[in-house]
N, C-alpha and C positions, 0 to 999 in steps of 0.2 A: 503491500500499499505505501503511493507516495505520503513524504508528508506534510502534515498543514503547515500555513506561515504561520509564524513567530509574529507572536505581538511585536511590536513598534512603537518607539513614542511618538508616532504619527496618532496611530490608533488612540491615545489616552485622550484627545479631544472628541474624538468622535461617540467615544464608552458613556464620555459625559455628557454629552447633548441627548444618548437612549439612553442614558438613569431618566435624564429629565422626561424623556420620554410617554411615560411611563406613570398611568396616572391613576389615585388612589379615588376612588368607588364606593362614596358608605354606601353599606345597608343594602348590600346583594351579594347574596340574591336571599337573602332576607338579614332583618335584622343585628346587625352587633359584627355581620359582615364586612374589613376594611377590601375590597375586591382592586387585584391591580388589573389596567387596563392594560393591553399591550399590544392592544392593534398603531394606535401611532409609532409608537418605531418599529412598528411594522411595513409601512409604508414610506419612512423615510429607510431609503437605499440607500449610504454611508453608514447612519446607523445602526440595520438588521447588520450588514457586511460583517461591521468591526464588536458586534454579540455574539455572531455566530463562531468569526474569529479569535474573540476571546474564550471562549466553549466549548472551544479543543485543540487551542496551542500547547497546555500544557500537557497533554498527550499525544501530542506530536510525535508520529511514529511507532506508537502502543496498540493500535486498534485494528482491526481487520472489520472489525462494525459497528455500526449506529443504532442503535436503539433508542427509538423517541417514545416517549410515553400517553395514551391519548389523552387530553384531542392535543392541549395546547406543546406538549410537548414533539407532535409529531414536524407543529413549523418549525422549530429549530432543529431537531435530528434530518430531515429527507436536505433542510441548507448546507447542516456538517455532511452529512457523510455527500453531495458532490462538491463541497468546498477541498474533502481532503482525500475522494476515490475512493473511499472505503463503501462499502456493501448499507443498505436498508432492513433494519427488523421496527414494525412495528408489533406493540407492546399495545391488547386492544383490552376494550374490558368484556365481560361474556356476554360474547353469543355473536359477538360480530367476523367473527372467521371465518370464509364460506368450505373447511376443511381441519378435520380430527387437526385440533392443539392443542401442547399444552400447557395446562393452570397450574393458580397460586393462589386458594383464597388465605384474604385476612381482613383484616376487623380494622371496623369503623367504630363509632361513637356509635352508635346507634346501629348496631345492623352488622352482616360481613360484604363486602365486595372480592370480586376474581379480577386481574385479568390473567389473560392468553397472549401465547406466541406462537408462531412456524419456530421447524427444527428442517431451517428449509438452508444450515451453513451448519458448515463439516464441525466435529463435536471437535475441543481445544479452542475455536475460533476467540478472537475479544472480541469485548463486548466494552465498547461504551457511551453508557448509560444517561442518557437527553430529559431531563423536563423542567417547563417550564418558572415552577417554583416548587422549591424541598421545606413543608408545611407544617407537619406533626411525622411526615417521614414513614406512613405504614403503605401506602403506596410503593416507591421504592426500596422500598425493604419488602416488600411481594416482588420487585422486576429482582432485585439479588435474588430472591431464591429463586424464578424463573428460568435465570438462565445456567445456574450451576442442576438447576434441573434435567438443561438441556446439555448439561457436561459444557458450556463455554464458561467463559473466564470473562471476569470483572477486572474491565482494564484499567477502568474510572467514572467516580457519577461527576458531569457536571449540569448546574444548573443557572437558568438567569440571576434567581433570586430566591435568599432562605429570608423567612419568619422566622428570625434568632428564636424571638420567645417563647415558640408554638413546639420545640425541645425535636424537630426533627434529628439533627447533626446528632446526639448524643442516638435516639434510639437507631437512626443508620448504621449507625459505627466503623464509617468506609476513612480508612486512613485517608484514600485517594477523593475522598469528595471536594469535587472545586465548586465556591460559586462568582459567579462574576458582582455582583448587589448584595446587598447586607440592609436589612430595612427591621 
């Protein structure tokens, strides 16, 4: 796999701009939730490019596959796979894949959810997991388990931003976790 382009000092102003484009929307989708709207960032080509480069830069040359978590993780993972020349693996919610898939159940605050993926890559493939946000860590912990079940090595986890107060970093316990922005 070709190495990803390293981050350059010229990218820093674009990253600052990218961060300024993430809007906070209070009480969405429910009262008490502060939603981060990334659509203005996605609309700005140079800022989007800078965030994709920042997501993959620490892992240059260490992965064969980029796996994106549904749904907003897909946006960054597909761009990261293209930029790095890696394959792309969607990690989907239950029932969204058209053929049999490996799946992992994980706990939510009020129930259980499932993530699934196809085994389309050789065992031992090195996977970079990408998502937009690390909150409580439940989905990414499940994705790590799913990768192990499929026989893949997790090369690292990269997220656009982390909501530090929700404890996802501790739940994930991944020494190779990279976060572009913190809140």
